[in-house]
N, C-alpha and C positions, 0 to 999 in steps of 0.2 A: 561599759552598757552593753544588753545584749543584746543581740543581732536580731533581727524579724526574720521572718520566716520567710525564704526564698520566694516561695509561690502568694507569699501575701504582698513582697515589694511588687510584685511582676503584676499583683490582679489577678492573679487568675487560680483556677484550683488543682487538685490533687491530681488531675485527672485530666491536664491540657497534652495536646497535642504539639509536638514541634514545632509548628507552622502558629501555633496558638501563640505559645512561647515565645515567638521571633517576631510575630506583631503589637504584642505586649514591650516586648523592649524596644523594638524600635519608634513604639509612640513616645514612650519613658527620653528615650535618647533626646528625639527630636524636642521635646517640651522642655528638657534641663539641661541640655551639653552647654558647659562654659561658654563657649563663641555666641549662644543667643541671650546667653545671662551672664556679664561682664560685675565681675564685682561681687557675685551673688553666692556668698557659702554654701547657704541653704540649696542654693539649686546647685550647687558643683557634687553636695555630700548626698541629696536625692538621683545622681546622674549615677555616681562612686558604687551606690547602693543598688543601683537597678542593675548597673554592665553586671556587677561583681557575681548578683544574681541569676543573669541570665548565661553569664562562661559557666556556670555550673549545672546548670537546669536546660539548657543545650544539646549538652554532653551525655550520651546513654551512662555511659560506665560511671561519671561523677555523681548523675541525678540519683541511681540507684544507689549506691552511697550512699546519698544526704536523704535518702529515703526511710533510709537503715537504720541511719547512727547519728542524721542529723546534724548542727556544724562540725560537732567532733569529729565525724569520720569523712567531712572533705577539705580540715585545717590543712593550710598551704595549698590547697590544688587551683585556686584563685590569682593570677599572675596579680591585682591588684591593678590600680588607679596607674597612678604615678608617669602624669604627664603623657598618655598615651601610648607608654611605652609598651615591651612584648608585644604580644600578638594584638591587641588593640587593635591593630592596618587591619589585620584577617576580620575580628570580627566585625566590625566597621563594613568590607566591601561583601562581605557575604549577606549582613541587613539589607544595605544599602543600594546594592546590584552596580547597574553599570555606570553609577555616577564617578562609581570609583573610590578610594578611600575619603568618604564625606569628613569633614569635621577631624579629620586625620592625622591634622598637621603638617601633610605635607609629606611625609613619609610614602613616596609611592614604591609598587613592584613593579618590577617589567611585567608583564602581558606575557602572555605562553607565545608562541609563534606556530606551535605545532595544529593542523587543519585539516579535517577530515575530505578526502576526495570529494569530485560533487558524485552523482547519480546521472546513472545514463538511460536512457529510452530508445528504443530497438523494436520494430516491426516487422514481424516475419508474418510472410506467405505460406500457407502449408492447406494440402489438397485435404479433400473429410475423409481418404483412406490415412493418411497420415494423421486426420486428429482421432482417430476411432482406434488404430491400433497402437497409436504411438508410433515415434521414427528419432533418430540420431542426425540432427542438420549442423553442417558447418559451414557458419558462415564468420564473416570481417566485420570489425567492428573498430569505429576510430576510438580512442582514446588516450587522456593524458597520461603516461610514463612518465616518471625520474628521469633526469636528465644524464645520459653517462657518463657523460663529460664533466661535468661538476661533481655528481654523483646527490646532484637534484640541490647545491646551495646557492645555485645563482649566481655565484661567483670566479671567475677566471682561475683554473684549473692553479694551483699554488700560493694563491690572495686567498681572503677569506673578508665576511663582510664585519664592518667596527659594530663600533656603540654608534646613537643615531647622536648628532651634533645639538640637535634642536632639545633632545627630551635628554639627554646625556647616558642614554644608554634606557632607562628606565619605560620605557612602549607610554609615559603617560606626562601631558602637562597638566602643570598646575594652575588654574585661574580662581578669581577673588568676586566676589558679588557682594559685596556693602559686609553684614557683619562671618558669611556663609562662605567657605573658601570647600573646592571640590579638586577633581583632579578627573580630566578630560585624556581619551586617546588622542597619542601624536597625530597628528596632519600626516607628519612628513614619513614616519615610518610604520604609520598603522597601528602601534600599538608593538610593535615588535620588538624595536628597539635595537636596530644592528638594522643598519642601510650596507647597499651595493655600492663600492667606489667603481670597480672593475668588472661589470656584469658578462656571464658568460657568453662567448658567441656561437656556440648550438643552439642557445635556449630564448636569447638575449634577455636574461637575468631573472626570468621565469622561473626556473630549475626545473620544468615539465616543458616537453615535446612531444606531439601528435602520435600516435605510431595506431594502423591498423593490426586487430589482434586476431587471428583465426580462432574460435571457438567453436566448439561443441555443445550444442544445443537437446539435450531431450526433449523432446515431446512427449508430453502426460498424455497416456493413451486417455478417450474422453474429452479434453481440453475441448475448450467450444469458441464459439467465434467472439474473441472481445477482451476473453482469460488473461492474464498476465502471470508470468511468470517471474518470479526475485533470487537473483543471482550475486549473491553474498559474493563482495570484493572483487565483483569484474568495472569498477567504474572506471571513473578517474582515482588517479594513483596522489595520496595527500600531498602536503606541505611541509616540509622542515620534519620528516618522520610522522604526519599523521598516518591513520587508517586511510584506505583508501573507501569512495562510495560504491554502492551496489548496483547490476548492470539490471533495469526491468525491461523483459520480454513481450512486447505483445501482439497474439495471435490474431493471424485473417484468415477465415477459414474461407475457401471457395468454393463459391456454390459449382453443384454435381449437376451434370444433365441428367441421371436417370431419379439418384434420391434426394429427397428434402426429410430436412432433419428438424424437430422438435424435443428440444431436452436431449430425453436419452433412448427416443426414439426415432428411426426412420420412416419414410414415409415411402410409397410407389406408384405408378401409374402401370399395372397389367393388362398385355392387348390377348382379348379373349375372343376365340372365334365363335362364331353364332352358332355350331353345330353345339359346338363343348359347352357353350350355352344353356342347350337345351337341353342336352343329353346328358351330362356328364364328363367326368373325365381326366386325366392327369396332367399337369403341362409343366412346366418349368421357369420357374423366375427367378430373378436373379436377386444377389446378397453382393453384398462386398468381399466376400470366402469364393464368391462363385457361384454358380447355377444349383439352385435344388429344387426336386418334385413337389408341387402340387397340389392333394386331389379337389378336384370341385364336383361341387355336387350336382343335377340337373336342376335345370330352373335357375337357374345364378342369372342374379340381372348387373344390370351396369349401377356401381360404387357400392355393391355387397365388397369389406374389409375381410380380408383373412389375417390375423394374426400368427406370425413365427415368432415366436418367443424366444429370448435369447441374443437373437440376430440384429438386436441395433447396436448401442452403443455404452460403452461400461461406462461407469463413472467413474469420475475422476476423485471422488468424495470418498470411494469406499462403496458406493451403495450397489443395487445389483444392475445386472446391467437390463439395456432397454430391451424393446421389439421392433420387427420389424412388419409394416400395416401392407399389406398389396391391396391396391385398390382394381377393382373387373372393370376393365373398358372393353364392352361389347361392340366388335368389330361388326359393318354391314359387309357382305358381301360385294367386292365390283370387278365388273372384266368378266359377268354372265356369258355365257354365249345361250343359244336362244331353245336349247333345248334343257339346261338348267334350270332358263327362266320361266321355261313350260311349266318344270316338275310344281316349282315354285306358288306358280298359279293354279292349278292340283290341288295341294297342298293347302292353298288357301280358304280352298273353298269347300275342301271334307269339315275345314275347321267352321266355318260358314253355315253347313249343311248341320249339323248338331245343335245349331240354338246354342252353344253355348261357348263363352269369350274368353280365352285364352291367355288376355294380358292383365295378369293383374295390375297396372300401373295405370292402364286406359279407365278398366271397369271405376278403380276409386276416385279417378280424375272425372269421369260420367257424373257420378254419385257424386259428386262433391255440386255439380254443376246444378243437377238435378236441387237437391239443399238448397242451395241460395237460389234459386228462382222461386222454389216454392215456398222461402221465407219473405220473398219478395211479394208475392201475393198474400200474404195475412193481412 
């Protein structure tokens, strides 16, 4: 009898993805498995057929040969059913996931005890100067390291873990529920398949000990408050040869007494004398690199912003450097002598004598009030 097309058997088209092939086979396996259909030869044949089709189509190399040459191209590549022997335990574990080798006839496999180490988080306080220019900061981070006494095994030196007596070293226990049989993780060894009879005194059998490690953290220029930096492999050590976790450093940038940051720009208030505001002049303004000169035009008003390009924060993502925006704050003279006050009175009188206002904001304010009152009387 000629074999049916494998795609037809699983009910998928020739362009089906790996996930679609797996889903189709899972549906058929659950429907036609002999444990669910005892004494049903037809169901057993359909199960064998679906399993053979899945074994070919789930393997990229076999699937390419099948697509090119048909059944002749993969002859002998399928292991066959034969009482769930060969690699069927692997197939079922792959298909049905964590419930174990479901329908596998009890052929359990020891689960790998290799575990990745946990990730760590560390909060690092830095200044605005460090955030802008970048820096290298040494910190001490507590983390779990492999125990030197037992080399991470958790057993007393000279001894080693033994097979778990509950699961016989498989890491799994067979559980039957009605007509279904599957395997679950052994609660005693937690799926490792081994237990420690004589724990290491240095680590208490855990295989790891806490230690403070000194790390040099490079602060990237332009880092912002709340940003995170990932240090690969600087987390807790893994278990039984597993890879270490990662360290995530979160930055907290302290407030600055002079500068305020908004994205890549910096802002600061600069005091401006009454005379310089009226006549103009050259004043010193602060930057994170030191003082620079700024030319202030005559008749400068409070709140006027002057932009110093490129004096802000560099981009941590490769963009342009921001600017420094200086806001002028005109200071009222204090502790004047009587002669100075008299000069100001004379100055005020000259302003009033020519009938011209010299206060642009005052003029604007009075005009706004006049317009408001005119609107009310209309």
